[in-house]
VMD Tcl script that draws the C-alpha trace (Angstrom):
set ca {
  {51.62 74.58 31.48}
  {52.42 76.62 34.71}
  {51.61 76.28 38.07}
  {49.41 78.97 39.32}
  {48.01 79.55 43.37}
  {44.83 81.26 43.33}
  {44.19 83.22 46.77}
  {40.30 83.95 47.03}
  {39.89 81.22 44.21}
  {36.56 80.05 45.92}
  {35.32 83.82 45.32}
  {33.27 85.35 41.87}
  {36.41 86.68 39.87}
  {38.73 83.60 41.60}
  {36.27 81.53 40.36}
  {36.45 82.25 36.63}
  {39.76 82.36 36.71}
  {40.25 79.60 37.95}
  {38.00 78.17 35.53}
  {40.04 79.86 32.60}
  {43.50 78.91 34.21}
  {42.50 75.02 34.05}
  {40.43 75.57 30.82}
  {44.33 76.40 29.14}
  {46.44 72.94 31.16}
  {47.57 75.10 34.05}
  {48.43 73.28 37.30}
  {45.88 75.23 39.64}
  {45.84 75.29 43.38}
  {43.24 77.14 45.32}
  {43.83 78.78 48.59}
  {40.58 80.17 50.20}
  {38.36 79.92 53.78}
  {35.43 79.12 51.38}
  {34.06 75.92 49.61}
  {34.03 76.55 45.87}
  {30.63 76.91 43.79}
  {28.27 74.34 43.20}
  {28.68 74.84 39.82}
  {32.18 74.52 39.70}
  {33.88 70.91 39.23}
  {37.27 71.14 37.71}
  {40.11 68.61 36.78}
  {43.54 69.47 37.93}
  {42.70 71.70 40.78}
  {43.36 71.20 43.92}
  {41.57 73.39 46.90}
  {43.31 73.94 50.31}
  {41.52 75.56 52.74}
  {43.24 78.22 54.56}
  {43.64 82.22 55.96}
  {45.89 84.42 54.15}
  {46.67 86.11 57.35}
  {47.78 82.31 58.79}
  {51.12 82.38 57.23}
  {51.88 78.92 57.62}
  {48.74 77.53 56.01}
  {49.39 80.08 53.06}
  {52.82 78.71 52.80}
  {51.88 75.44 52.90}
  {50.15 75.98 49.17}
  {52.50 78.49 48.48}
  {55.76 76.39 47.80}
  {58.74 76.73 45.61}
  {57.66 75.59 41.92}
  {54.52 78.15 41.43}
  {55.49 80.07 38.74}
  {52.53 83.00 39.22}
  {49.96 83.98 42.27}
  {47.05 85.42 41.82}
  {46.64 87.33 44.51}
  {42.59 88.35 45.24}
  {41.47 87.04 48.58}
  {40.12 90.16 50.08}
  {36.90 91.27 51.62}
  {34.75 92.91 49.16}
  {31.38 94.67 49.26}
  {29.85 97.95 50.63}
  {27.68 95.94 52.87}
  {31.16 93.90 54.80}
  {33.06 97.23 54.47}
  {30.65 98.80 57.08}
  {30.48 95.54 59.25}
  {33.44 94.35 58.99}
  {36.30 97.00 59.30}
  {39.26 95.10 61.29}
  {39.09 92.31 58.75}
  {38.60 94.48 55.98}
  {42.35 96.06 57.60}
  {43.62 92.82 58.29}
  {42.71 91.23 55.52}
  {43.44 93.13 52.72}
  {46.81 94.16 53.94}
  {48.29 92.01 56.39}
  {47.28 88.89 54.12}
  {48.67 90.51 51.13}
  {52.58 91.17 53.17}
  {51.78 87.45 53.27}
  {51.40 86.58 50.02}
  {54.16 88.81 48.62}
  {56.92 87.49 51.10}
  {55.86 83.88 50.62}
  {56.02 84.88 46.62}
  {59.11 86.69 46.46}
  {60.78 83.68 48.45}
  {59.39 80.82 46.13}
  {60.43 82.64 43.35}
  {56.63 83.27 42.03}
  {55.35 86.07 39.86}
  {52.16 88.08 41.70}
  {49.27 89.33 40.24}
  {47.44 91.16 42.25}
  {43.86 92.26 42.05}
  {43.18 95.80 43.21}
  {40.05 97.77 42.37}
  {38.74 101.52 41.12}
  {38.29 102.08 44.59}
  {41.51 103.47 45.02}
  {40.72 106.34 43.45}
  {38.02 107.42 45.93}
  {36.43 110.54 44.92}
  {38.91 111.98 42.25}
  {36.13 113.53 40.62}
  {38.78 114.19 37.41}
  {37.57 111.33 35.43}
  {38.89 109.41 33.50}
  {41.25 107.77 35.87}
  {45.14 107.18 34.43}
  {46.46 104.00 36.36}
  {48.65 107.67 37.97}
  {45.81 109.81 39.21}
  {45.37 111.04 42.67}
  {43.24 109.68 45.24}
  {40.74 111.45 47.33}
  {39.29 110.23 49.87}
  {36.97 111.52 52.91}
  {37.47 111.07 56.24}
  {39.23 108.42 58.27}
  {35.53 108.00 60.45}
  {33.98 106.88 57.54}
  {34.01 103.07 57.08}
  {33.53 102.84 53.06}
  {37.41 104.23 52.62}
  {39.19 101.66 54.51}
  {38.81 99.43 52.13}
  {40.27 101.86 49.36}
  {43.03 102.78 51.49}
  {43.62 98.88 52.71}
  {43.75 98.17 48.75}
  {46.27 101.55 48.27}
  {48.55 100.15 50.98}
  {48.58 96.48 49.90}
  {49.73 98.54 46.21}
  {51.98 100.30 48.17}
  {53.64 96.88 49.70}
  {53.83 95.68 45.82}
  {55.54 98.11 44.89}
  {57.98 97.96 47.80}
  {58.70 94.99 46.93}
  {58.90 95.60 43.39}
  {61.65 98.03 43.77}
  {63.59 96.21 47.12}
  {63.39 92.84 46.78}
  {63.38 92.45 42.84}
  {59.78 90.81 43.19}
  {58.33 89.73 39.53}
  {54.27 92.18 40.02}
  {51.36 93.36 38.24}
  {48.14 95.04 39.49}
  {44.90 94.50 37.75}
  {42.81 97.65 38.97}
  {39.16 96.11 38.41}
  {36.20 98.41 37.91}
  {32.68 97.19 38.39}
  {32.97 93.69 37.17}
  {29.77 91.39 37.10}
  {28.77 88.00 35.93}
  {27.61 84.67 37.16}
  {27.98 83.89 40.63}
  {28.96 87.09 42.18}
  {27.33 87.71 45.47}
  {23.39 89.54 45.41}
  {24.98 92.38 47.16}
  {26.45 94.53 44.00}
  {24.15 96.71 41.09}
  {24.29 94.26 38.62}
  {23.82 90.69 40.74}
  {21.01 92.15 42.99}
  {19.53 93.75 40.53}
  {19.27 90.41 38.83}
  {18.64 88.35 42.15}
  {15.71 90.50 43.12}
  {13.90 90.13 39.63}
  {14.17 86.45 39.14}
  {12.89 85.72 42.76}
  {10.07 88.54 41.76}
  {11.00 91.58 44.03}
  {11.74 94.73 43.60}
  {14.85 96.08 42.15}
  {16.65 98.59 44.23}
  {17.96 101.76 43.10}
  {20.17 103.82 45.56}
  {19.18 107.18 45.69}
  {18.30 108.27 42.09}
  {20.32 106.54 40.02}
  {22.68 109.16 38.07}
  {26.08 107.55 39.81}
  {27.46 106.19 36.59}
  {29.80 103.51 36.36}
  {32.18 101.39 34.09}
  {30.03 97.80 33.84}
  {32.52 95.18 33.48}
  {32.14 91.68 31.97}
  {33.78 89.00 33.96}
  {35.38 87.14 31.26}
  {36.63 90.40 29.86}
  {38.19 90.67 33.43}
  {39.88 87.11 33.28}
  {41.36 87.89 29.89}
  {43.31 91.24 30.75}
  {44.53 89.40 34.36}
  {45.93 86.38 32.72}
  {47.76 88.72 30.05}
  {48.91 90.48 33.07}
  {50.40 87.73 34.03}
  {52.30 86.15 30.84}
  {52.87 89.45 29.61}
  {57.15 89.96 30.70}
  {56.35 93.68 29.97}
  {53.42 93.95 32.16}
  {55.97 93.90 35.71}
  {56.05 96.00 37.84}
  {53.14 97.65 36.77}
  {49.70 99.10 37.18}
  {46.91 98.40 35.14}
  {42.86 100.06 34.69}
  {40.44 96.85 34.15}
  {37.30 98.14 32.97}
  {34.39 99.14 30.64}
  {35.20 102.65 28.70}
  {31.16 102.71 28.36}
  {29.91 105.14 31.05}
  {26.58 103.71 32.33}
  {24.22 105.33 35.08}
  {22.43 102.66 37.75}
  {19.43 103.68 36.70}
  {19.67 102.71 33.14}
  {21.99 98.95 34.13}
  {19.28 97.98 36.76}
  {16.08 98.98 33.70}
  {18.21 96.88 31.90}
  {17.76 94.16 33.98}
  {14.02 95.15 34.56}
  {13.93 94.43 30.81}
  {15.29 91.66 30.09}
  {13.85 89.32 32.93}
  {10.45 91.13 32.68}
  {10.83 92.74 35.90}
  {7.96 95.58 36.69}
  {8.93 97.28 39.75}
  {12.25 99.25 41.00}
  {12.53 101.22 44.36}
  {14.03 104.07 45.78}
  {16.59 103.79 48.45}
  {17.82 106.65 50.74}
  {21.05 105.52 51.12}
  {21.35 108.94 53.93}
  {18.98 107.64 55.39}
  {19.38 104.21 56.04}
  {23.26 103.58 55.90}
  {23.32 106.81 57.77}
  {27.33 108.63 57.39}
  {29.48 105.41 57.42}
  {28.34 105.40 53.72}
  {29.51 107.26 50.95}
  {29.06 107.25 46.99}
  {30.65 108.07 43.83}
  {29.02 110.17 41.10}
  {31.51 108.97 38.30}
  {33.96 105.91 38.33}
  {35.09 105.72 35.04}
  {39.09 104.41 33.89}
  {41.35 105.53 31.45}
  {42.55 102.23 30.09}
  {44.95 103.05 26.89}
  {47.43 101.72 28.81}
  {46.05 98.24 29.16}
  {45.48 98.59 25.62}
  {49.05 99.71 24.39}
  {51.16 96.98 26.30}
  {48.79 94.02 26.81}
  {46.50 94.64 23.65}
  {43.35 94.08 25.86}
  {39.97 96.17 25.41}
  {36.63 95.24 27.05}
  {35.07 93.85 24.48}
  {31.38 92.36 26.00}
  {28.83 95.33 25.65}
  {26.75 95.43 28.69}
  {23.16 93.55 27.05}
  {24.75 91.07 26.28}
  {26.93 89.99 29.40}
  {23.97 91.01 31.03}
  {22.03 88.06 28.93}
  {24.43 85.72 29.72}
  {24.28 86.53 33.72}
  {20.68 85.92 33.71}
  {20.95 82.75 31.69}
  {22.83 81.39 34.02}
  {21.46 82.75 36.99}
  {18.03 81.16 35.80}
  {19.69 77.63 35.12}
  {21.83 77.93 39.24}
  {18.59 77.85 42.01}
  {21.34 77.20 44.80}
  {22.53 80.98 43.98}
  {18.85 82.39 43.88}
  {18.57 80.59 47.15}
  {21.48 83.14 48.56}
  {20.33 85.75 50.73}
  {19.89 89.42 49.32}
  {22.91 91.10 50.69}
  {22.53 94.78 49.87}
  {20.56 96.33 51.94}
  {17.18 98.37 52.10}
}
mol new
graphics top color blue
foreach p $ca { graphics top sphere $p radius 0.5 }
foreach p [lrange $ca 0 end-1] q [lrange $ca 1 end] { graphics top cylinder $p $q radius 0.2 }
display resetview
């Protein structure tokens, strides 16, 4: 049994990670500013409310005796990047510094959740972990998240080298599944379909993604924490199957019986502060070689699980549509 602290443990991936940790018998403390999901009640899990920017509050949860800190607290979602660019930077950068420094003081390992967004719009896919970052103008709010997460990675690598911190970075690629806020391609499509609303395709839907079921992402995260060979390393965590956004939305429509798909012109609706990426594909050979991990859930199966869960959880369907348009 290990003692784990999960920042952002009430969020989408965080709540699934907490369930997996508790399920294997770990002692879990969740540090988050929000409440746990209504469908999550776990023995052995203690919830501590707080903001990672509040160092004293975080220190009360991250004490000696914690073995691993899973750092998932962040501002996530394009809608939030555009609405809260200052919070994106403060939470993802300054909050991460608090987590890393307190973890180093406590002698705990850190697993930092990062994102495929750090690569920006590098056209040379698939991206290995050390691929170049290609970003747009700093006047475009969309890149604030990418930059803040990249700086969080720089902080992590810096403390590994300068302070001897044990840490691993996992970069998630388009994770989807139960509990995800309805502001993303899959979650928003499922949410709208089950409420009898038209599904929304952004532009022509030719953009490609590698959709990763949340259980697969959690498995990779646990392996990164448990394997000492992962210390000081970064791993891409994503499916290797490239799928167009159009195909993903049409599959949701097929599985739910939805009949209408509308197109949203992002340039007209969201303006110059939004920029999309044409392809986003990970090279996951390093995760396979070091962690023995590969995403194993086909998109159709993951969508079916997500849709079944959504039908059984009306509280999620009652959430507002956060995707815009």
